[in-house]
C-alpha positions in Angstrom: 5.1 9.1 -14.2 4.4 7.2 -11.0 2.4 4.1 -10.5 0.0 3.4 -7.7 1.3 2.4 -4.3 -0.3 -0.9 -3.4 0.6 -1.4 0.2 -2.2 -1.6 2.7 -2.5 -0.9 6.4 -5.0 -2.2 8.9 -5.2 -2.0 12.7 -8.0 -2.8 15.0 -8.5 0.1 17.5 -10.3 -1.7 20.2 -9.4 -4.3 22.8 -10.8 -7.7 23.5 -11.4 -7.0 27.2 -10.5 -4.5 29.9 -7.7 -5.1 32.4 -9.0 -5.8 35.9 -8.6 -2.9 38.3 -6.0 -4.7 40.4 -3.9 -5.1 37.2 -3.8 -1.4 36.4 -0.5 -0.7 38.4 2.9 -0.1 36.8 4.7 -3.3 37.4 7.0 -5.4 35.3 5.9 -8.5 33.3 7.5 -11.8 32.4 7.6 -12.9 28.7 6.0 -16.2 28.0 7.4 -17.6 24.8 5.8 -21.0 25.2 2.3 -19.4 25.4 3.1 -17.3 22.4 3.9 -20.5 20.5 0.5 -21.9 21.6 -1.2 -18.8 20.1 0.8 -19.3 16.9 -0.2 -23.0 16.7 -3.9 -22.1 17.3 -3.8 -19.4 14.7 -2.5 -21.8 12.0 -4.9 -24.5 13.1 -7.9 -22.2 12.7 -6.6 -20.8 9.4 -6.2 -24.4 8.1 -9.8 -25.1 9.1 -11.0 -22.0 7.3 -8.9 -22.8 4.2 -6.5 -19.9 4.7 -2.7 -19.9 4.1 -0.2 -21.1 6.7 1.5 -18.3 8.6 5.3 -18.4 9.1 6.9 -17.0 12.2 8.7 -13.7 11.8 11.1 -12.9 14.5 11.3 -9.2 13.7 7.5 -9.0 14.1 7.8 -11.0 17.3 10.4 -8.6 18.7 8.1 -5.6 17.9 5.2 -7.4 19.5 7.1 -8.2 22.6 8.3 -4.6 23.1 4.7 -3.4 22.8 3.4 -6.2 25.0 5.8 -5.3 27.8 4.5 -1.7 27.5 0.9 -3.0 27.8 1.8 -5.0 30.9 3.4 -1.9 32.5 0.6 0.5 31.5 -2.4 -1.7 32.6 -5.2 -0.6 30.2 -4.3 -2.2 26.9 -3.9 -0.1 23.8 -2.4 -0.2 20.3 -0.3 2.9 21.1 0.8 4.7 24.2 2.1 8.2 24.8 5.5 8.7 23.3 5.4 5.3 21.5 5.7 4.9 17.7 2.8 3.5 15.7 2.6 -0.1 14.6 4.3 0.4 11.2 7.2 2.2 12.7 7.6 -0.3 15.6 7.7 -3.2 13.1 10.1 -1.4 10.7 12.4 -0.4 13.6 12.5 -4.1 14.6 13.7 -5.1 11.1 10.4 -6.2 9.5 9.7 -5.5 5.8 6.1 -5.5 4.8 3.5 -4.1 2.4 0.5 -4.7 4.8 0.5 -4.9 8.6 -2.2 -5.3 11.2 -2.3 -6.0 14.9 -4.4 -7.8 17.5 -4.1 -7.2 21.3 -5.8 -8.8 24.3 -5.6 -9.6 28.0 -6.9 -12.9 29.4 -6.3 -15.8 31.7 -5.1 -18.4 29.1 -3.9 -18.5 25.5 -7.0 -20.5 24.5 -9.3 -17.8 25.9 -7.3 -15.1 24.1 -7.5 -16.9 20.8 -11.2 -17.5 21.2 -11.8 -13.9 22.1 -10.1 -12.8 18.9 -12.3 -15.2 16.9 -15.4 -13.9 18.6 -14.5 -10.3 17.7 -15.2 -9.5 14.0 -12.3 -7.1 13.6 -9.8 -9.3 15.3 -11.1 -12.4 13.5 -10.7 -10.6 10.1 -7.1 -9.8 11.0 -6.2 -13.4 12.1 -7.8 -15.0 9.0 -6.8 -12.4 6.5 -5.7 -14.3 3.4 -3.3 -11.5 2.4 -1.0 -12.0 5.4 1.8 -14.6 5.4 3.8 -13.9 8.5 3.2 -13.3 12.2 5.1 -12.5 15.3 3.4 -13.0 18.7 4.3 -12.0 22.2 2.7 -13.0 25.6 3.6 -11.4 28.9 2.4 -12.5 32.3 1.8 -9.8 34.9 -0.4 -9.7 38.0 -2.2 -12.9 37.3 -3.2 -12.3 33.7 -1.7 -12.7 30.3 -1.1 -9.7 27.9 -0.9 -10.7 24.2 0.1 -9.0 21.0 0.0 -10.5 17.5 1.5 -8.6 14.6 0.4 -9.9 11.2 2.0 -8.9 7.9 2.4 -9.5 4.3 6.2 -9.6 4.0 8.3 -8.0 1.2 11.6 -9.6 0.3 14.7 -7.5 0.8 16.3 -7.0 -2.7 19.4 -5.3 -3.9 19.3 -2.7 -6.7 20.5 -5.2 -9.2 18.0 -7.8 -8.1 15.1 -5.4 -8.5 16.3 -4.5 -12.0 16.7 -8.2 -12.9 13.2 -9.0 -11.7 11.7 -6.2 -13.8 14.0 -7.1 -16.7 12.6 -10.7 -16.7 9.1 -9.4 -17.0 10.1 -7.1 -20.0 11.8 -10.0 -21.8 8.6 -12.0 -21.4 6.9 -9.2 -23.4 9.5 -9.6 -26.2 11.5 -6.6 -25.2 15.4 -6.7 -25.4 17.2 -5.3 -22.4 20.0 -2.8 -23.0 23.3 -3.5 -21.2 23.8 0.0 -19.9 21.4 1.3 -17.3 23.0 4.5 -16.0 20.4 6.7 -17.6 17.5 4.7 -16.2 19.0 4.7 -12.7 19.5 8.5 -13.0 15.9 8.9 -14.3 14.6 6.8 -11.4 15.8 9.4 -8.9 13.9 12.2 -10.7 10.2 13.0 -10.3 9.9 13.8 -14.0 12.0 14.4 -17.1 15.3 12.8 -18.0 18.9 13.4 -16.8 21.3 15.2 -19.2 22.3 12.8 -22.0 25.3 12.9 -24.3 24.8 11.5 -27.8 22.3 9.0 -29.1 18.5 9.3 -29.2 16.5 9.4 -26.0 13.7 7.0 -25.0 10.3 7.4 -26.5 8.5 6.4 -23.3 9.4 6.7 -19.6 7.6 5.0 -16.7 8.4 5.4 -13.0 6.7 3.8 -10.2 7.0 2.5 -6.6 5.5 -0.8 -5.4 6.1 -3.6 -3.0 5.1 -6.2 -5.6 7.6 -6.8 -8.4 5.7 -9.7 -9.9 3.8 -7.6 -12.4 4.3 -4.5 -14.5 2.1 -1.4 -14.1 -1.0 -1.5 -16.4 0.1 1.6 -18.3 3.5 0.2 -19.0 1.9 -3.1 -20.2 -0.5 -1.1 -22.4 2.5 0.7 -24.1 4.4 -2.5 -24.5 1.4 -4.0 -26.3 1.4 -1.2 -28.9 4.3 -2.9 -30.7 6.2 0.4 -31.0 9.1 -0.5 -28.8 11.9 -3.1 -29.1 14.4 -2.2 -26.4 14.3 -1.1 -22.7 16.6 0.2 -20.1 15.7 -0.6 -16.4 17.0 1.3 -13.4 16.2 1.1 -9.7 16.9 3.6 -6.9 15.8 4.3 -3.3 12.1 4.9 -2.9 11.0 8.5 -2.5 9.4 9.7 0.7 5.7 9.2 1.3 5.6 5.5 1.9 6.3 5.6 5.7 7.6 2.4 7.1 6.2 0.2 4.3 8.8 -1.5 2.1 8.6 -0.5 -1.5 10.9 -0.4 -4.5 11.2 2.4 -7.0 11.8 1.6 -10.7 12.2 3.4 -13.9 11.7 1.8 -17.4 12.8 3.6 -20.5 11.4 2.3 -23.8 13.2 2.7 -27.1 
């Protein structure tokens, strides 16, 4: 049995402004880290005024943003994706970011302040910048032909956990429900890798209930598992984690199996 995948994805598919005709030539650009820092400060100032959470700088997102921003400066007309280029989720993942939600703002303008204001004046871009569900951002600004190209990649980050750390996190939630954890977890780890059923077992009685799911959030148990725990039928559990199965794309998720006895 699989739980529901909770990761989200959002990307605004329009630009703040067009690039002037004289800027639509394939020429190189110059990264402007100080101006990217200005946009970062403006974003957090506006989020503070609106009662939204403070964003932390994410260098992996910034690296992905810069790579795309350099492409925008070279191409001229700005876009979220160019021919032969990976999409936003793949670009961010390739740069080393781990996330369950990701979104992007792009723009071209004369100054950081005008770019920031342009994002605030655009409903879609404003929603991205002020999204309460994001907690990290990476921003890049590139100067080319008298204008500034800007990319801001926002995300809700997912911690990078080992197999044992994932199992310990789920185990703590089970103990909070009054369930004792079994020391051995080889069967649960093997069951985790399966889509259904159980691996071959030798001796002993098998579990009465098996739950498998994939999620980026390990702070809660799936509702169906909680419902079964509430029945009072089970006293022990075996927890196993394994690599996530295909279908999640570049989003970071963890796969878990819980066997109840």
